[in-house]
C-alpha positions as CSV (number, residue, x, y, z in Angstrom):
1,M,-0.1,0.1,0.2
2,K,1.1,3.7,-0.1
3,S,1.6,6.1,2.5
4,K,1.8,9.6,2.4
5,I,4.8,11.1,4.2
6,S,4.9,14.4,3.2
7,D,3.3,16.9,0.9
8,G,3.7,15.6,-2.7
9,I,5.7,12.8,-2.0
10,W,4.7,9.2,-1.8
11,A,6.8,6.1,-0.4
12,V,6.2,2.4,-1.6
13,G,6.7,-0.4,0.8
14,N,9.7,-2.8,0.2
15,N,10.1,-6.6,0.7
16,R,12.6,-6.1,3.7
17,A,10.4,-4.4,6.0
18,A,7.6,-6.4,5.1
19,V,9.2,-9.7,5.7
20,I,10.4,-8.4,9.0
21,L,7.2,-7.0,10.3
22,S,4.7,-9.2,8.3
23,A,2.7,-9.9,11.5
24,V,1.6,-6.4,11.4
25,K,-1.3,-5.8,9.4
26,G,-1.4,-2.6,7.3
27,M,1.8,-1.4,8.4
28,A,4.1,1.2,6.9
29,T,7.7,0.2,5.5
30,H,11.2,1.6,5.0
31,S,11.3,4.2,2.5
32,Q,11.7,3.3,-1.3
33,P,12.6,5.5,-4.5
34,K,10.4,8.2,-5.6
35,Q,10.7,10.7,-8.3
36,V,11.8,14.0,-7.3
37,K,11.4,17.0,-10.0
38,S,14.5,19.0,-10.1
39,N,17.4,20.2,-12.4
40,G,20.7,18.7,-11.4
41,D,21.3,18.5,-8.0
42,S,19.7,22.0,-7.0
43,D,17.4,20.2,-4.9
44,V,19.9,19.2,-2.2
45,C,22.4,21.1,-0.1
46,A,25.8,20.3,-1.8
47,W,28.2,18.3,0.1
48,G,31.5,19.9,-0.7
49,D,32.3,21.8,-4.0
50,N,30.8,19.1,-6.5
51,N,28.3,17.3,-3.9
52,L,30.9,14.2,-4.2
53,Y,32.9,15.0,-1.1
54,P,32.5,11.6,0.5
55,I,33.5,9.9,-3.0
56,D,36.5,12.1,-3.0
57,F,37.3,11.6,0.3
58,E,37.3,7.9,0.4
59,K,39.2,7.5,-2.7
60,K,42.1,9.0,-0.8
61,L,41.3,7.3,2.3
62,K,41.6,4.0,0.8
63,K,45.2,4.5,-0.4
64,S,46.5,5.3,3.2
65,G,47.0,2.4,5.5
66,T,47.6,4.7,8.3
67,A,44.2,6.9,7.7
68,I,42.2,3.3,7.3
69,G,44.3,1.9,10.6
70,G,43.2,5.3,12.5
71,L,39.8,5.3,11.5
72,E,39.4,1.4,12.7
73,V,40.9,2.3,16.0
74,L,38.3,5.1,16.4
75,T,35.5,2.7,15.3
76,S,36.7,-0.2,17.5
77,A,37.3,1.9,20.5
78,H,33.7,3.8,20.3
79,Y,32.1,0.6,20.0
80,G,33.7,-1.2,22.5
81,T,32.4,-4.5,23.5
82,G,28.9,-3.7,21.8
83,F,25.9,-2.0,23.2
84,S,24.8,-2.9,26.6
85,L,21.7,-2.0,28.6
86,F,21.9,-0.5,31.9
87,E,19.7,0.5,34.6
88,E,20.3,3.6,36.5
89,I,20.1,3.3,40.4
90,E,20.7,5.7,43.4
91,T,23.2,4.8,46.0
92,D,24.6,6.2,49.1
93,S,27.3,7.7,46.7
94,G,25.3,9.0,43.9
95,T,24.1,7.6,40.9
96,D,25.2,4.2,39.4
97,Y,24.6,2.0,36.8
98,K,23.8,-1.7,36.9
99,K,24.0,-3.9,33.9
100,V,21.0,-6.0,33.0
101,R,20.3,-8.7,30.8
102,L,18.2,-8.1,27.6
103,T,16.0,-11.1,28.0
104,K,14.7,-9.4,31.4
105,Y,12.5,-7.1,28.9
106,P,11.3,-9.3,26.2
107,E,10.2,-6.4,24.3
108,I,13.6,-4.8,24.1
109,H,15.4,-8.3,23.4
110,D,13.0,-8.8,20.4
111,F,13.6,-5.3,18.9
112,F,17.1,-5.8,19.1
113,R,17.1,-9.0,17.7
114,R,14.6,-8.1,14.9
115,T,16.4,-5.0,13.7
116,K,20.1,-6.7,14.5
117,Y,20.8,-3.5,16.6
118,N,24.5,-4.6,17.3
119,L,25.2,-4.6,13.4
120,F,23.1,-1.4,13.3
121,N,25.1,0.4,15.6
122,L,28.4,-0.7,14.5
123,G,27.5,0.8,11.1
124,I,26.2,4.5,12.6
125,I,29.4,4.6,14.6
126,K,31.6,3.9,11.5
127,D,29.5,6.6,9.9
128,F,29.9,8.9,12.7
129,E,33.5,8.5,13.4
130,S,34.0,9.0,9.4
131,Y,31.8,11.8,8.8
132,R,30.3,13.1,12.4
133,W,26.9,12.3,11.1
134,T,24.5,9.5,10.6
135,T,21.0,9.0,9.3
136,P,19.2,6.3,11.5
137,E,15.7,5.6,9.7
138,F,12.9,5.0,12.1
139,L,9.7,3.2,11.3
140,L,6.4,3.7,13.1
141,S,3.5,1.5,13.9
142,P,0.2,2.4,11.9
143,D,-1.1,4.1,15.0
144,Y,2.3,5.7,15.5
145,S,2.7,4.5,19.0
146,K,5.7,2.5,18.5
147,I,9.1,2.5,16.5
148,I,8.9,-0.9,15.3
149,S,12.1,-0.8,13.4
150,V,15.1,1.2,12.9
151,K,18.0,0.9,10.1
152,R,20.7,2.7,9.1
153,Q,21.0,4.6,5.9
154,P,24.7,5.2,4.7
155,V,25.6,8.7,5.5
156,A,27.8,8.9,2.4
157,K,24.9,8.2,0.1
158,S,22.7,10.8,1.9
159,R,22.1,14.6,1.4
160,F,20.1,17.3,2.9
161,Q,17.4,18.7,1.0
162,V,17.4,22.3,0.4
163,P,15.6,24.4,3.3
164,N,12.0,24.8,2.7
165,E,11.3,28.4,1.5
166,K,8.5,29.3,3.9
167,T,9.7,28.0,7.1
168,G,13.9,27.7,6.6
169,L,14.1,24.1,7.8
170,I,15.1,21.1,6.1
171,D,12.3,18.9,5.5
172,N,14.0,16.0,4.0
173,I,17.1,13.6,3.5
174,V,17.6,12.7,-0.2
175,I,19.7,9.3,-0.6
176,N,20.9,8.0,-3.7
177,N,23.6,5.1,-4.4
178,N,25.2,7.1,-7.2
179,W,25.4,10.7,-6.8
180,E,28.1,10.8,-9.5
181,S,25.6,9.8,-12.3
182,R,22.4,10.3,-10.4
183,K,19.1,9.3,-11.6
184,K,16.3,10.8,-9.7
185,E,14.0,8.0,-10.1
186,N,16.4,6.1,-7.7
187,D,16.0,8.8,-5.0
188,I,15.0,7.9,-1.5
189,I,13.5,10.6,0.3
190,I,13.2,10.4,4.1
191,P,11.5,13.2,6.4
192,A,13.8,14.5,8.5
193,F,13.6,16.1,12.1
194,D,16.3,17.9,14.1
195,Q,17.8,16.1,17.0
196,M,17.0,19.0,19.3
197,F,13.2,18.2,18.8
198,S,11.5,16.3,21.6
199,V,10.0,12.6,21.0
200,E,6.5,14.2,21.8
201,E,7.1,17.1,19.2
202,I,8.0,14.7,16.7
203,K,5.4,12.3,17.4
204,E,2.7,14.9,16.9
205,E,4.3,15.9,13.5
206,C,4.3,12.4,12.2
207,K,0.8,12.3,13.2
208,R,-0.3,15.7,11.6
209,R,1.5,14.7,8.5
210,K,0.6,11.1,8.3
211,I,4.6,10.1,8.5
212,H,5.3,6.5,9.2
213,N,9.1,6.6,8.5
214,F,11.5,9.6,9.1
215,T,15.2,10.1,10.4
216,I,16.8,12.4,13.1
217,P,20.2,12.7,12.0
218,S,22.5,12.3,14.7
219,M,25.2,14.8,14.3
220,D,27.9,16.8,15.9
221,I,27.5,20.2,16.7
222,L,27.9,22.8,14.0
223,S,30.2,25.6,14.5
224,I,30.4,28.0,11.5
225,E,29.1,25.2,9.2
226,N,25.4,25.4,7.8
227,V,24.5,21.9,7.2
228,Y,27.3,19.2,7.1
229,P,29.6,19.0,10.0
230,S,33.4,19.4,9.6
231,V,35.3,16.5,10.7
232,G,38.6,17.6,12.4
233,W,40.7,14.7,11.5
234,H,40.0,15.4,7.6
235,S,42.5,18.3,8.1
236,S,45.4,16.3,6.7
237,F,43.2,15.5,3.7
238,K,42.7,19.1,2.7
239,N,46.0,20.6,3.8
240,G,48.2,18.4,1.9
241,W,49.8,16.1,4.3
242,L,47.9,13.1,2.8
243,D,48.9,13.9,-0.5
244,V,52.6,14.0,0.7
245,V,52.2,10.5,2.1
246,L,50.8,9.4,-0.9
247,A,53.4,10.8,-3.2
248,I,56.2,9.1,-1.5
249,P,55.4,5.4,-2.4
250,E,54.5,6.5,-6.1
251,F,57.9,8.3,-6.2
252,K,60.1,5.1,-4.6
253,K,58.3,2.7,-7.1
254,F,59.1,4.9,-10.0
255,M,62.6,5.4,-8.7
256,F,63.1,1.6,-8.3
257,E,61.4,0.6,-11.6
258,N,63.7,3.0,-13.4
259,Q,67.0,3.3,-11.5
260,L,69.8,1.2,-12.7
261,N,70.8,-1.6,-10.6
262,F,74.2,-2.5,-11.2
263,K,76.4,-2.7,-8.2
264,Y,79.6,-2.8,-9.9
265,L,81.4,-0.8,-12.6
266,I,84.3,-3.1,-14.1
267,H,86.9,-1.4,-16.2
268,L,89.0,-3.7,-18.7
269,A,92.3,-2.2,-20.2
270,D,93.1,-3.8,-23.5
271,D,96.5,-4.1,-22.5
272,Y,95.3,-6.9,-20.0
273,F,94.2,-9.2,-22.7
274,A,97.2,-8.4,-25.0
275,H,99.2,-9.4,-22.2
276,I,97.3,-12.6,-21.5
277,Y,97.0,-13.6,-25.0
278,Q,100.0,-12.2,-26.4
279,D,100.4,-11.8,-30.2
280,A,97.5,-14.1,-30.8
281,W,95.2,-11.2,-29.6
282,I,95.8,-8.9,-32.7
283,D,94.5,-11.9,-34.8
284,F,91.0,-12.3,-32.5
285,T,88.1,-11.0,-34.4
286,D,86.0,-8.0,-32.7
287,E,83.2,-10.7,-31.9
288,E,86.1,-13.1,-30.6
289,K,87.3,-10.1,-28.4
290,E,83.9,-9.4,-27.1
291,V,83.2,-12.9,-25.7
292,K,86.6,-13.0,-24.0
293,R,86.1,-9.6,-22.2
294,R,82.3,-11.4,-21.3
295,E,83.8,-14.4,-20.0
296,L,86.3,-12.5,-17.7
297,V,83.6,-10.2,-16.5
298,D,81.5,-13.4,-15.8
299,K,84.3,-14.8,-13.7
300,I,84.9,-11.5,-11.8
301,D,81.0,-11.4,-10.8
302,A,81.3,-14.7,-9.7
303,K,84.2,-14.3,-7.6
304,I,82.8,-11.0,-5.9
305,A,78.9,-11.4,-6.0
306,G,77.1,-13.0,-2.9
307,N,78.1,-14.2,0.7
308,K,80.9,-16.3,-0.9
309,G,82.6,-13.2,-2.2
310,A,82.9,-11.5,1.1
311,G,86.5,-11.2,2.2
312,T,88.1,-12.6,-1.1
313,S,90.7,-10.7,-3.4
314,I,91.1,-10.3,-7.0
315,M,94.5,-10.2,-8.7
316,S,95.1,-7.4,-11.2
317,P,98.0,-6.9,-13.0
318,F,99.5,-3.4,-13.7
319,F,101.1,-2.4,-17.3
320,R,103.4,0.5,-18.2
321,D,102.1,2.4,-21.1
322,K,105.1,2.4,-23.9
323,S,104.8,5.8,-24.6
324,S,104.3,7.9,-21.4
325,G,105.7,5.1,-19.1
326,E,102.6,5.6,-16.8
327,L,101.0,2.7,-14.7
328,I,97.8,1.5,-16.2
329,K,95.6,-0.9,-14.4
330,G,94.4,-4.1,-16.1
331,I,91.2,-4.4,-14.3
332,Q,89.6,-1.8,-11.9
333,I,86.2,-2.3,-10.0
334,E,84.1,0.4,-8.7
335,T,80.9,0.2,-6.5
336,I,78.1,2.0,-7.7
337,K,76.3,4.1,-5.3
338,Q,72.8,2.6,-4.8
339,D,70.7,5.9,-4.1
340,Q,67.3,4.0,-3.6
341,S,68.8,2.7,-0.4
342,N,69.4,5.7,1.5
343,G,65.8,6.3,2.8
344,D,65.2,9.7,1.1
345,F,61.6,11.0,2.2
346,L,61.0,8.0,5.2
347,L,61.4,10.9,7.7
348,D,58.7,12.9,5.8
349,A,56.4,9.7,5.5
350,S,56.7,9.5,9.1
351,A,56.0,12.9,9.7
352,G,53.2,12.8,7.5
353,N,51.3,9.7,9.0
354,S,51.8,11.2,12.3
355,E,49.8,14.6,11.1
356,I,47.1,12.2,10.1
357,L,46.9,10.4,13.4
358,F,47.2,13.5,15.6
359,P,43.7,15.2,14.7
360,M,42.3,11.8,15.2
361,G,43.5,11.7,18.8
362,V,45.2,8.3,17.8
363,D,48.4,7.6,19.3
364,P,50.8,6.1,16.8
365,C,51.8,3.5,19.2
366,L,48.3,1.8,18.9
367,L,49.2,1.0,15.2
368,G,52.7,-0.1,16.2
369,A,54.7,3.3,15.3
370,G,56.1,5.8,17.2
371,I,56.8,9.5,17.3
372,P,59.2,10.6,14.6
373,G,62.8,11.0,16.3
374,G,61.5,8.9,19.1
375,K,63.7,6.1,21.0
376,N,61.1,3.6,20.9
377,L,59.5,2.9,17.4
378,S,56.6,0.8,18.3
379,G,55.8,2.0,21.8
380,S,56.0,-0.1,24.9
381,G,53.2,-2.0,26.6
382,S,52.8,1.2,29.1
383,D,52.7,3.6,26.2
384,K,49.9,1.4,24.4
385,R,47.9,1.0,27.6
386,E,48.1,4.5,28.5
387,A,47.3,5.9,25.0
388,Y,44.3,3.6,24.8
389,T,42.9,4.7,27.9
390,I,43.2,8.3,27.1
391,L,41.5,7.8,24.0
392,C,38.5,6.0,25.7
393,S,38.4,9.0,28.1
394,R,37.4,11.3,25.0
395,L,34.5,9.1,24.1
396,P,31.5,10.1,26.1
397,A,31.2,13.3,24.1
398,K,30.6,11.2,21.0
399,H,28.6,8.4,23.0
400,A,26.3,11.6,23.8
401,V,25.2,11.6,19.9
402,T,25.1,8.1,19.1
403,L,23.4,6.9,22.1
404,E,20.7,9.2,21.8
405,I,19.1,6.8,19.1
406,F,18.6,4.5,21.8
407,L,16.9,6.9,24.2
408,T,14.6,8.2,21.3
409,I,13.3,4.8,20.8
410,R,13.0,4.2,24.8
411,D,11.1,7.4,25.3
412,W,8.7,6.8,21.9
413,N,7.8,3.0,23.0
414,G,7.5,3.8,26.7
415,W,10.3,1.5,28.0
416,D,11.6,1.9,31.4
417,P,12.9,5.5,31.8
418,N,15.6,4.0,34.1
419,L,17.3,2.1,31.3
420,I,20.1,3.5,29.5
421,G,22.4,2.2,26.9
422,K,26.3,2.2,27.1
423,F,29.3,0.9,24.9
424,P,31.5,-0.4,27.6
425,N,35.0,-0.7,26.8
426,I,38.1,-2.6,27.6
427,Q,40.6,-1.3,30.0
428,L,43.7,-2.4,29.7
429,T,46.0,-3.6,32.8
430,T,48.9,-5.2,33.9
431,L,48.9,-9.2,34.4
432,D,49.8,-8.9,38.1
433,K,46.3,-6.9,38.5
434,N,44.2,-9.1,36.4
435,P,45.3,-12.6,34.7
436,T,43.5,-11.7,31.5
437,G,45.2,-8.3,31.2
438,Q,41.9,-6.3,31.0
439,T,38.4,-5.2,32.7
440,S,35.2,-4.0,31.0
441,V,34.5,-0.5,32.0
442,P,30.9,1.3,31.1
443,L,31.8,4.8,29.8
């Protein structure tokens, strides 16, 4: 069936939601593509100069092992051991939190299993750590009383619709799988609400506009930006440091492929062969002389190359020039300097990698690297433990955004208001304090 979700826009139910919630008769389903009448991308707020910022960004991201590793650290630290349900309790010393089993609350347990809530959170966190905003889509029951499903819409494929001319508010999110060659018939239109609106305000608006699916973009607090948050650690992608890091392996590869890889330069005097072969040398053809020269070079190579040549000697006779009387070396061997082995630009690469990680708040030792010029290039166990502890201490500010999704569902569905969600993390410790070297800590 069709359900009107906003003035002039219609959404058609899809199979995924129908399968998940087939027991509910006459339900609405998650959003589906619908034609939007507009020219080009003028109906959406451009993300970047060409509206392809996430695409351009990830093309560079995937080439940088340091950036990929740093993002993995941020994502895994944020996710911790996964979403856990806690009950807020009052104690003599103040507020405390007690972890509770999901099975204690069958409705919540069923919701989490039905929506694959842990996988949903993993995607939401990856989006938030990458772009500092996410687009969770909520699906309502026919009577608007319950949120019956939630799913992640990939934020890199999401764009904010241009503000409503009458209200100045952004009414919808537009999602398309291919913004490079957008076909508007493939657009997904989802009504959007500001995260500062209360649950009751949104519920009343959904009833008024007959909205059964919507998103509340969970995003970082905007500063001078108008629409899309600015991600601090993207600075290295904008100021050129990532370009420096990516240019070095290309340069090194080109140098290795095009530089001469000879180790020795062997000088052979013709007087040497005249001395060895006497008068017969004069009767040799040019081809025969070249063969003799090649045979001598091969013998020298066999003598000096490899480990067997280490410490050995080569006998080379001297000759005196008949006219000048100067001594002439019969054989002279020079070592060719190998410029590619001098480590040029490696310090620049190390500094560039640090410039990528520093705005992330990721200590290089967590990736097995050290500060350029430091004594320990990989970080000690204590360094790693303290670095991870410091990283985790910065997570509550991020959790305030991503865990708000659960609070919205809790309040909408009328679940116990004393229940809160957390992403507990592993606190690394020494083996003398804990045999496993770790403990779980709610953040």
